[in-house]
N, CA, C and O atoms as a MOPAC input file, in Angstrom:
PM7 MOZYME 1SCF
protein

 N    -56.58400 1   214.24300 1  -114.56600 1
 C    -57.59800 1   213.27400 1  -114.88700 1
 C    -57.07800 1   211.52100 1  -114.53400 1
 O    -55.91800 1   211.13600 1  -114.68400 1
 N    -57.83900 1   210.93800 1  -114.21300 1
 C    -57.51900 1   209.57500 1  -114.13300 1
 C    -57.69000 1   208.80600 1  -116.00700 1
 O    -58.41400 1   209.43100 1  -116.78200 1
 N    -57.04300 1   207.61600 1  -116.47600 1
 C    -57.32300 1   206.97200 1  -117.59100 1
 C    -58.43700 1   206.70400 1  -118.52100 1
 O    -58.92800 1   206.96800 1  -119.61900 1
 N    -58.57200 1   205.85700 1  -117.16200 1
 C    -60.21400 1   204.65200 1  -117.43200 1
 C    -61.33400 1   205.31200 1  -116.54800 1
 O    -61.15800 1   206.28200 1  -115.81100 1
 N    -62.57500 1   204.59800 1  -116.74800 1
 C    -63.68500 1   204.73800 1  -116.46800 1
 C    -63.33100 1   204.41600 1  -114.89600 1
 O    -63.23500 1   205.29600 1  -114.04100 1
 N    -63.15400 1   203.01700 1  -114.65400 1
 C    -62.78000 1   202.19800 1  -113.47700 1
 C    -61.81800 1   203.12000 1  -112.33700 1
 O    -61.99500 1   203.19900 1  -111.12200 1
 N    -60.80300 1   203.74300 1  -113.13500 1
 C    -59.51800 1   204.50400 1  -112.45500 1
 C    -60.85900 1   205.68200 1  -111.72900 1
 O    -61.08700 1   205.96300 1  -110.55200 1
 N    -61.36900 1   206.03400 1  -112.69200 1
 C    -62.29800 1   207.43600 1  -112.01700 1
 C    -63.20300 1   206.98500 1  -110.99000 1
 O    -63.39600 1   207.59200 1  -109.93700 1
 N    -63.84100 1   205.72200 1  -111.38200 1
 C    -64.75500 1   205.41500 1  -110.36500 1
 C    -64.23400 1   205.39800 1  -108.98400 1
 O    -64.59500 1   206.15100 1  -108.07900 1
 N    -63.32200 1   204.43300 1  -108.91300 1
 C    -61.92600 1   204.28100 1  -107.87600 1
 C    -61.62500 1   205.52900 1  -107.07400 1
 O    -61.67800 1   205.67600 1  -105.85300 1
 N    -61.37200 1   206.19900 1  -107.80300 1
 C    -60.77000 1   208.05800 1  -107.12200 1
 C    -61.82800 1   208.22400 1  -106.81300 1
 O    -61.81100 1   208.25200 1  -105.58200 1
 N    -63.12500 1   208.40700 1  -107.27500 1
 C    -64.07900 1   208.78900 1  -106.44900 1
 C    -64.40100 1   208.40500 1  -105.65800 1
 O    -64.90900 1   209.21800 1  -104.88600 1
 N    -64.37800 1   206.57900 1  -105.09100 1
 C    -64.90600 1   206.15300 1  -104.29000 1
 C    -64.31000 1   206.28000 1  -103.34100 1
 O    -64.92500 1   205.87100 1  -102.35600 1
 N    -63.05100 1   206.79600 1  -103.07700 1
 C    -62.21700 1   207.31800 1  -102.17600 1
 C    -62.36800 1   208.80300 1  -101.90100 1
 O    -62.87100 1   208.93400 1  -100.78500 1
 N    -62.21700 1   209.54100 1  -102.26600 1
 C    -63.10400 1   211.05000 1  -102.12300 1
 C    -64.13200 1   210.89500 1  -101.80900 1
 O    -64.22800 1   211.65600 1  -100.84600 1
 N    -65.20700 1   210.34300 1  -101.95000 1
 C    -66.23500 1   209.92200 1  -101.34700 1
 C    -66.68100 1   209.53700 1  -100.22600 1
 O    -67.70200 1   209.91400 1   -99.65200 1
 N    -65.65600 1   208.51800 1   -99.79300 1
 C    -65.26800 1   207.29600 1   -98.58900 1
 C    -66.48500 1   206.69300 1   -98.80900 1
 O    -67.34900 1   206.69600 1   -97.93200 1
 N    -66.63100 1   206.24100 1   -99.74800 1
 C    -67.50000 1   205.26400 1  -100.09300 1
 C    -66.77600 1   203.20600 1  -100.61700 1
 O    -65.78000 1   203.06000 1  -101.32500 1
 N    -67.34000 1   202.37200 1  -100.22100 1
 C    -67.51000 1   201.10400 1  -100.48600 1
 C    -68.12600 1   200.59600 1  -101.93200 1
 O    -69.32100 1   200.83200 1  -102.10800 1
 N    -67.62000 1   200.12200 1  -102.66400 1
 C    -67.54200 1   199.25000 1  -103.76300 1
 C    -68.98900 1   198.69100 1  -103.37000 1
 O    -69.88300 1   198.96100 1  -104.17100 1
 N    -69.30900 1   197.99400 1  -102.31000 1
 C    -70.50100 1   197.78200 1  -102.05500 1
 C    -71.73400 1   198.61200 1  -102.07900 1
 O    -72.78800 1   198.41700 1  -102.68500 1
 N    -71.24400 1   199.93700 1  -100.99900 1
 C    -72.30900 1   200.73100 1  -101.05000 1
 C    -72.44700 1   201.76700 1  -102.42600 1
 O    -73.41700 1   202.44800 1  -102.75800 1
 N    -71.78100 1   201.69600 1  -102.75900 1
 C    -71.76900 1   202.51100 1  -104.52800 1
 C    -72.60600 1   201.22200 1  -105.30500 1
 O    -73.18200 1   201.53600 1  -106.34700 1
 N    -72.68100 1   200.15100 1  -104.97100 1
 C    -73.64300 1   199.17000 1  -105.68600 1
 C    -74.63100 1   199.36700 1  -105.52000 1
 O    -75.41200 1   199.36400 1  -106.47200 1
 N    -75.11700 1   199.66800 1  -104.04700 1
 C    -76.51900 1   199.31000 1  -103.64400 1
 C    -77.00600 1   200.62600 1  -104.05100 1
 O    -78.05800 1   200.70800 1  -104.68400 1
 N    -76.17100 1   201.90100 1  -103.66700 1
 C    -76.99900 1   203.11900 1  -104.54300 1
 C    -77.53800 1   203.05600 1  -105.97700 1
 O    -78.56500 1   203.63400 1  -106.33300 1
 N    -76.55400 1   202.10400 1  -106.98300 1
 C    -76.59700 1   202.50400 1  -108.37100 1
 C    -77.92000 1   201.67100 1  -108.83300 1
 O    -78.83600 1   201.81700 1  -109.64200 1
 N    -77.46400 1   200.62500 1  -107.77100 1
 C    -79.05500 1   199.35100 1  -107.91100 1
 C    -78.11400 1   198.72700 1  -108.87800 1
 O    -78.37600 1   198.92800 1  -110.06400 1
 N    -77.05700 1   198.00100 1  -108.59600 1
 C    -75.82500 1   196.75600 1  -108.99400 1
 C    -75.88000 1   195.73200 1  -108.43400 1
 O    -76.49900 1   195.79000 1  -107.37100 1
 N    -75.46800 1   194.74300 1  -108.71100 1
 C    -74.71800 1   194.13500 1  -107.95000 1
 C    -73.16900 1   194.34600 1  -107.45100 1
 O    -72.54300 1   195.09900 1  -108.19700 1
 N    -72.42100 1   193.82700 1  -106.32700 1
 C    -71.30400 1   194.36800 1  -105.81800 1
 C    -70.02100 1   193.62100 1  -107.14200 1
 O    -68.93800 1   194.09500 1  -107.48600 1
 N    -70.59400 1   192.55900 1  -107.53100 1
 C    -69.57500 1   191.75800 1  -108.08300 1
 C    -69.93200 1   192.75000 1  -109.61100 1
 O    -68.82600 1   193.23100 1  -109.85400 1
 N    -70.89000 1   193.25600 1  -110.68900 1
 C    -71.04700 1   194.16800 1  -111.58200 1
 C    -70.14300 1   195.29000 1  -111.38700 1
 O    -69.28900 1   195.44600 1  -112.26000 1
 N    -70.17000 1   196.12500 1  -110.38000 1
 C    -69.47800 1   197.31100 1  -109.51300 1
 C    -68.23300 1   196.89500 1  -109.74800 1
 O    -67.54300 1   197.68000 1  -110.39900 1
 N    -67.39300 1   195.18500 1  -109.17600 1
 C    -65.78100 1   195.34200 1  -109.23900 1
 C    -65.64400 1   195.62300 1  -110.93600 1
 O    -64.97900 1   196.49400 1  -111.49600 1
 N    -66.37800 1   194.73200 1  -111.44300 1
 C    -65.45000 1   194.65400 1  -113.18400 1
 C    -66.02400 1   196.00600 1  -113.69300 1
 O    -65.30700 1   196.41100 1  -114.60800 1
 N    -66.88100 1   196.71000 1  -113.47800 1
 C    -66.95500 1   197.88400 1  -114.13000 1
 C    -65.13800 1   198.93100 1  -113.48100 1
 O    -64.28100 1   199.68500 1  -113.94100 1
 N    -65.33400 1   198.56300 1  -112.80000 1
 C    -64.11300 1   199.03800 1  -111.86000 1
 C    -63.29600 1   198.91500 1  -112.15900 1
 O    -62.46000 1   199.81600 1  -112.21400 1
 N    -63.01300 1   197.19000 1  -112.67100 1
 C    -61.57200 1   196.76200 1  -112.79800 1
 C    -61.23600 1   197.10400 1  -114.49500 1
 O    -60.09300 1   197.22200 1  -114.93700 1
 N    -62.49300 1   197.22900 1  -115.31500 1
 C    -62.28200 1   197.57000 1  -116.68900 1
 C    -62.92700 1   195.71400 1  -117.59100 1
 O    -62.90300 1   195.41900 1  -118.78600 1
 N    -63.41100 1   194.87900 1  -116.40000 1
 C    -63.83200 1   193.99000 1  -117.30900 1
 C    -65.24400 1   194.26200 1  -117.69400 1
 O    -65.45600 1   193.36800 1  -118.51200 1
 N    -66.27100 1   194.92100 1  -117.60100 1
 C    -67.35600 1   195.05600 1  -118.59600 1
 C    -66.98000 1   197.04000 1  -118.65800 1
 O    -65.96200 1   197.61100 1  -118.26600 1
 N    -68.02000 1   197.54500 1  -119.18500 1
 C    -68.59000 1   198.50700 1  -119.51500 1
 C    -70.02500 1   198.94200 1  -118.80900 1
 O    -70.97900 1   198.19800 1  -119.03900 1
 N    -70.19000 1   199.83700 1  -118.15400 1
 C    -71.74900 1   199.91500 1  -117.35200 1
 C    -72.86300 1   200.40500 1  -118.59300 1
 O    -72.33800 1   201.20300 1  -119.37000 1
 N    -73.60700 1   200.23100 1  -118.76000 1
 C    -74.96200 1   200.77200 1  -119.75800 1
 C    -74.93300 1   202.84800 1  -119.58900 1
 O    -74.40100 1   203.48900 1  -118.68300 1
 N    -75.56900 1   203.30300 1  -120.59900 1
 C    -75.63000 1   204.66200 1  -120.31400 1
 C    -76.80500 1   205.00600 1  -119.09500 1
 O    -76.98400 1   206.21400 1  -118.94100 1
 N    -77.35300 1   204.40500 1  -118.50500 1
 C    -78.08400 1   204.76700 1  -116.97700 1
 C    -77.61300 1   204.56900 1  -115.82400 1
 O    -77.92800 1   205.28300 1  -114.87200 1
 N    -76.78100 1   203.56200 1  -115.73000 1
 C    -76.04000 1   203.06600 1  -114.81900 1
 C    -74.54000 1   204.30600 1  -114.69300 1
 O    -73.80500 1   204.55600 1  -113.73800 1
 N    -74.55300 1   204.60900 1  -115.47900 1
 C    -72.98200 1   205.36700 1  -115.75000 1
 C    -73.94800 1   206.64600 1  -115.07600 1
 O    -73.64300 1   207.22200 1  -114.03200 1
 N    -75.00400 1   206.91600 1  -115.78400 1
 C    -75.97200 1   208.12100 1  -114.79600 1
 C    -75.94900 1   208.19700 1  -113.70400 1
 O    -75.81100 1   209.23900 1  -113.06300 1
 N    -76.10100 1   206.92000 1  -113.20600 1
 C    -76.64000 1   206.51900 1  -111.28600 1
 C    -74.98500 1   206.84700 1  -110.79500 1
 O    -74.68100 1   207.63700 1  -109.90000 1
 N    -74.23000 1   206.21200 1  -111.43600 1
 C    -72.65400 1   205.97200 1  -110.76100 1
 C    -72.64900 1   207.58400 1  -110.35800 1
 O    -72.87000 1   208.07400 1  -109.25000 1
 N    -72.26600 1   208.38400 1  -111.84400 1
 C    -72.08700 1   209.68800 1  -111.74800 1
 C    -73.15800 1   210.11600 1  -110.79300 1
 O    -72.35800 1   210.40100 1  -109.90200 1
 N    -74.14100 1   210.35000 1  -110.33900 1
 C    -75.03800 1   210.61400 1  -109.87900 1
 C    -74.60200 1   210.56800 1  -107.84200 1
 O    -74.50300 1   211.38600 1  -106.92800 1
 N    -74.49500 1   209.35500 1  -107.99900 1
 C    -73.81000 1   208.94000 1  -106.23700 1
 C    -72.71000 1   209.32900 1  -105.95100 1
 O    -72.44000 1   209.38600 1  -104.75100 1
 N    -71.59100 1   209.77100 1  -107.04000 1
 C    -70.09000 1   209.95900 1  -106.85400 1
 C    -70.25800 1   211.43900 1  -106.62700 1
 O    -69.39600 1   212.06300 1  -106.00700 1
 N    -71.54100 1   212.13500 1  -107.19900 1
 C    -71.75600 1   213.81400 1  -107.21100 1
 C    -70.53700 1   214.15100 1  -108.32900 1
 O    -69.50500 1   214.78200 1  -108.10000 1
 N    -70.75700 1   213.83400 1  -108.99400 1
 C    -70.15900 1   214.61800 1  -110.51700 1
 C    -70.72400 1   214.15600 1  -111.89300 1
 O    -71.79800 1   213.60600 1  -111.65200 1
 N    -70.50300 1   214.14100 1  -113.05500 1
 C    -70.85800 1   213.82200 1  -113.89300 1
 C    -70.51300 1   212.61800 1  -114.72900 1
 O    -69.41200 1   212.08000 1  -114.61200 1
 N    -71.75400 1   212.02600 1  -115.87000 1
 C    -71.20200 1   211.06900 1  -117.00400 1
 C    -70.08500 1   211.67600 1  -117.57600 1
 O    -69.06500 1   211.00900 1  -117.40200 1
 N    -69.92400 1   212.71000 1  -118.19700 1
 C    -68.55900 1   213.32600 1  -119.21600 1
 C    -67.46500 1   212.93900 1  -118.08200 1
 O    -67.02900 1   211.81500 1  -118.32900 1
 N    -66.94500 1   213.43600 1  -117.05100 1
 C    -65.96400 1   212.79400 1  -116.21900 1
 C    -65.83000 1   211.61900 1  -116.05900 1
 O    -64.73100 1   211.07300 1  -115.95800 1
 N    -67.31300 1   210.83700 1  -115.99500 1
 C    -66.43600 1   209.48100 1  -115.79700 1
 C    -66.39500 1   208.79800 1  -116.74600 1
 O    -66.34300 1   207.56900 1  -116.73700 1
 N    -66.41600 1   209.60800 1  -117.82700 1
 C    -66.53700 1   208.81000 1  -119.52100 1
 C    -65.04600 1   209.36600 1  -119.95600 1
 O    -64.33200 1   208.71700 1  -120.72000 1
 N    -64.64400 1   210.64400 1  -119.38700 1
 C    -63.60900 1   211.32900 1  -119.51200 1
 C    -63.56600 1   212.18100 1  -120.98200 1
 O    -62.56200 1   212.55100 1  -121.59000 1
 N    -64.61300 1   212.31700 1  -121.24900 1
 C    -65.38800 1   213.11200 1  -122.12900 1
 C    -65.57700 1   215.26500 1  -121.62800 1
 O    -65.90600 1   216.17400 1  -122.39100 1
 N    -65.25900 1   215.33800 1  -120.34500 1
 C    -65.81100 1   216.67300 1  -120.06100 1
 C    -64.53000 1   217.08700 1  -120.53500 1
 O    -63.49400 1   216.42200 1  -120.57200 1
 N    -64.85200 1   219.03300 1  -121.12400 1
 C    -63.66400 1   219.49700 1  -121.29100 1
 C    -63.79100 1   220.55600 1  -119.82000 1
 O    -64.77700 1   220.85500 1  -119.14500 1
 N    -62.70000 1   220.84500 1  -119.72500 1
 C    -62.56700 1   221.42700 1  -118.34000 1
 C    -61.59600 1   222.59700 1  -118.33700 1
 O    -60.53500 1   222.34200 1  -118.90700 1
 N    -61.71100 1   223.84900 1  -117.81800 1
 C    -60.83700 1   225.10000 1  -118.15300 1
 C    -61.75900 1   225.96100 1  -118.53700 1
 O    -62.12200 1   226.80600 1  -117.72000 1
 N    -62.34500 1   225.93600 1  -119.87700 1
 C    -63.45200 1   228.05500 1  -120.05000 1
 C    -64.76900 1   227.35100 1  -119.04500 1
 O    -65.43100 1   226.31400 1  -118.98800 1
 N    -64.64700 1   228.56100 1  -118.38800 1
 C    -65.99800 1   229.06300 1  -117.96700 1
 C    -67.73800 1   228.38900 1  -118.12200 1
 O    -68.55800 1   227.86000 1  -117.37100 1
 N    -67.65400 1   228.79400 1  -119.56700 1
 C    -69.08800 1   228.14300 1  -120.35100 1
 C    -69.09700 1   226.43000 1  -119.65800 1
 O    -70.05800 1   226.04600 1  -118.99100 1
 N    -68.10200 1   225.69100 1  -119.89200 1
 C    -68.14200 1   224.65500 1  -119.67800 1
 C    -68.32800 1   224.03200 1  -118.33000 1
 O    -68.85000 1   222.93500 1  -118.13000 1
 N    -67.72000 1   225.06000 1  -117.18600 1
 C    -67.80900 1   224.72800 1  -116.00700 1
 C    -69.57400 1   224.32700 1  -115.60500 1
 O    -70.30900 1   223.37900 1  -115.32600 1
 N    -69.56900 1   226.44000 1  -115.90800 1
 C    -71.13600 1   226.50700 1  -115.82600 1
 C    -71.95500 1   225.71200 1  -115.93500 1
 O    -72.74000 1   225.55800 1  -114.99900 1
 N    -72.06300 1   224.96900 1  -117.04100 1
 C    -72.90000 1   224.45400 1  -117.71700 1
 C    -73.14500 1   223.35800 1  -116.77800 1
 O    -74.24800 1   223.23800 1  -116.24600 1
 N    -71.90900 1   222.32300 1  -116.47900 1
 C    -71.43700 1   220.98900 1  -115.93600 1
 C    -71.74800 1   221.79200 1  -114.73000 1
 O    -72.90200 1   221.78600 1  -115.15800 1
 N    -71.84600 1   222.63200 1  -113.38800 1
 C    -72.32300 1   222.87200 1  -112.43900 1
 C    -73.55200 1   222.86000 1  -112.25300 1
 O    -73.94800 1   222.45400 1  -111.16000 1
 N    -74.59500 1   223.33100 1  -113.33300 1
 C    -75.42800 1   223.80100 1  -113.35500 1
 C    -76.56400 1   222.23400 1  -113.91000 1
 O    -77.75500 1   221.96100 1  -113.75800 1
 N    -75.73200 1   221.74700 1  -114.38100 1
 C    -76.82800 1   220.43700 1  -114.26900 1
 C    -76.66500 1   219.56400 1  -113.13900 1
 O    -77.60500 1   218.85400 1  -112.78400 1
 N    -75.60400 1   219.55100 1  -112.56500 1
 C    -75.14800 1   218.88300 1  -111.75400 1
 C    -76.07600 1   219.30600 1  -110.24300 1
 O    -76.34300 1   218.52000 1  -109.33400 1
 N    -76.53300 1   221.11200 1  -110.33200 1
 C    -77.64900 1   220.92600 1  -109.32100 1
 C    -79.04400 1   221.17000 1  -109.46900 1
 O    -79.89300 1   221.55300 1  -108.66500 1
 N    -79.09600 1   220.84000 1  -110.77400 1
 C    -80.20600 1   220.44000 1  -111.62300 1
 C    -80.51500 1   219.46400 1  -111.00100 1
 O    -81.17300 1   219.61700 1  -109.97200 1
 N    -80.14300 1   218.18600 1  -111.42400 1
 C    -79.99300 1   216.78900 1  -110.91900 1
 C    -80.18600 1   216.39900 1  -109.62900 1
 O    -80.67900 1   215.32700 1  -109.27800 1
 N    -79.68800 1   217.51300 1  -108.73700 1
 C    -79.33700 1   217.33300 1  -106.97700 1
 C    -80.73900 1   217.91400 1  -106.37400 1
 O    -81.32700 1   217.41700 1  -105.41300 1
 N    -81.06500 1   218.78800 1  -106.94100 1
 C    -81.96800 1   219.96300 1  -106.33600 1
 C    -83.02000 1   219.30500 1  -105.69700 1
 O    -83.27600 1   220.09400 1  -104.78800 1
 N    -83.91300 1   218.22900 1  -105.56700 1
 C    -84.49400 1   217.35500 1  -105.09500 1
 C    -84.11400 1   216.93900 1  -103.85900 1
 O    -84.90300 1   216.76200 1  -102.93100 1
 N    -83.31900 1   216.82900 1  -103.82300 1
 C    -82.22400 1   216.10100 1  -102.37400 1
 C    -81.72000 1   216.87400 1  -101.55800 1
 O    -81.21900 1   216.61200 1  -100.46400 1
 N    -81.89500 1   218.27600 1  -102.30100 1
 C    -81.17900 1   219.44800 1  -101.55700 1
 C    -81.95500 1   219.54900 1  -100.32300 1
 O    -83.12000 1   219.16400 1  -100.41900 1
 N    -81.49700 1   220.06000 1   -98.98200 1
 C    -82.07700 1   220.60400 1   -98.07700 1
 C    -82.58400 1   222.69800 1   -98.08700 1
 O    -81.83600 1   223.63300 1   -98.37100 1
 N    -83.65500 1   222.73400 1   -97.78300 1
 C    -83.44800 1   223.84900 1   -97.46600 1
 C    -82.25200 1   224.95900 1   -97.33000 1
 O    -82.29900 1   226.09800 1   -97.79600 1
 N    -81.23000 1   224.41600 1   -96.63300 1
 C    -80.11100 1   225.36400 1   -95.90600 1
 C    -79.45200 1   225.15600 1   -97.35000 1
 O    -78.98500 1   226.17100 1   -97.86800 1
 N    -79.36100 1   223.94700 1   -98.06000 1
 C    -78.60700 1   223.95700 1   -98.84200 1
 C    -78.58900 1   224.81100 1   -99.75400 1
 O    -77.58600 1   225.44800 1  -100.07400 1
 N    -80.58500 1   224.99600 1  -100.67600 1
 C    -80.60700 1   225.63400 1  -101.61800 1
 C    -80.09100 1   227.09800 1  -101.03400 1
 O    -79.22000 1   227.74900 1  -101.61100 1
 N    -80.72500 1   227.51900 1   -99.84200 1
 C    -79.62800 1   228.69400 1   -99.40100 1
 C    -78.70900 1   229.02000 1   -99.33600 1
 O    -78.42500 1   230.07900 1   -99.89600 1
 N    -77.83800 1   228.37700 1   -98.70000 1
 C    -76.31100 1   228.15400 1   -99.06600 1
 C    -75.70200 1   228.52800 1  -100.32300 1
 O    -74.66000 1   229.18000 1  -100.38500 1
 N    -76.31300 1   228.14100 1  -101.26100 1
 C    -76.29400 1   228.31000 1  -102.60100 1
 C    -76.14900 1   229.48700 1  -103.15000 1
 O    -75.16600 1   230.05600 1  -103.62400 1
 N    -77.86800 1   229.95600 1  -102.96100 1
 C    -78.05500 1   230.98800 1  -103.03800 1
 C    -77.29400 1   231.99400 1  -102.56900 1
 O    -77.07400 1   232.96800 1  -103.28900 1
 N    -76.69800 1   231.89000 1  -101.08900 1
 C    -76.12200 1   233.20700 1  -100.81300 1
 C    -74.32900 1   233.19500 1  -101.33000 1
 O    -73.55300 1   234.15000 1  -101.38500 1
 N    -74.17600 1   232.27300 1  -101.53600 1
 C    -72.84600 1   232.25700 1  -102.01300 1
 C    -72.54000 1   232.80300 1  -103.41600 1
 O    -71.45800 1   233.31800 1  -103.70000 1
 N    -73.37500 1   232.68400 1  -104.11800 1
 C    -74.17700 1   233.62300 1  -105.51600 1
 C    -73.69300 1   235.09700 1  -104.90300 1
 O    -72.56500 1   235.58800 1  -104.95200 1
 N    -74.85600 1   235.62400 1  -104.33400 1
 C    -75.07200 1   236.94800 1  -104.33100 1
 C    -73.96600 1   237.66900 1  -103.44900 1
 O    -73.76900 1   238.82400 1  -103.82700 1
 N    -72.97800 1   237.15600 1  -102.05800 1
 C    -71.78600 1   237.07900 1  -101.86000 1
 C    -70.83700 1   237.63000 1  -102.67300 1
 O    -70.24000 1   238.69900 1  -102.54100 1
 N    -70.75200 1   236.76600 1  -103.55800 1
 C    -69.62000 1   237.04800 1  -104.83700 1
 C    -70.10200 1   238.58400 1  -105.55700 1
 O    -69.20400 1   239.35900 1  -105.88700 1
 N    -71.30200 1   238.90400 1  -105.73800 1
 C    -71.49100 1   239.78800 1  -106.15400 1
 C    -71.15800 1   241.10000 1  -105.14800 1
 O    -70.70100 1   242.13700 1  -105.62600 1
 N    -71.41900 1   240.95900 1  -103.77700 1
 C    -71.39400 1   241.92400 1  -103.04300 1
 C    -70.25200 1   242.32200 1  -102.69500 1
 O    -70.23400 1   243.51600 1  -102.39400 1
 N    -68.69400 1   241.45800 1  -102.57200 1
 C    -67.60100 1   241.27700 1  -102.92800 1
 C    -67.00400 1   241.79900 1  -104.20400 1
 O    -65.84100 1   242.20000 1  -104.22900 1
 N    -67.79300 1   241.80000 1  -105.28300 1
 C    -67.10700 1   242.62400 1  -106.71000 1
 C    -67.33300 1   244.65300 1  -106.35400 1
 O    -66.67000 1   245.54800 1  -106.87900 1
 N    -68.44900 1   244.81100 1  -105.34500 1
 C    -68.67500 1   246.51900 1  -105.65100 1
 C    -68.28400 1   246.66800 1  -104.41400 1
 O    -68.20800 1   247.79400 1  -103.92300 1

């Protein structure tokens, strides 16, 4: 995991194929502000961090570097929050795919 908020945002921008300008537009801030967040010159307020996390398909905890990793319970709750937050934007096919993935893993055990 990268060390700073800006480094984590930059890494996720690349992974998601977004520019700073596109992210800024999605989050509702100026491109200059986004650039300052990434460079570490400014720290975004909580609601902006939450919007950045949503736009980059991650959690605020990951962006802030406070996310616990490795244990099943924390991973489960992280995934649960991510799905719950994004469910309104998901298509019926995407929701069905998630449900099928859960039941298919049960079928493979038995």
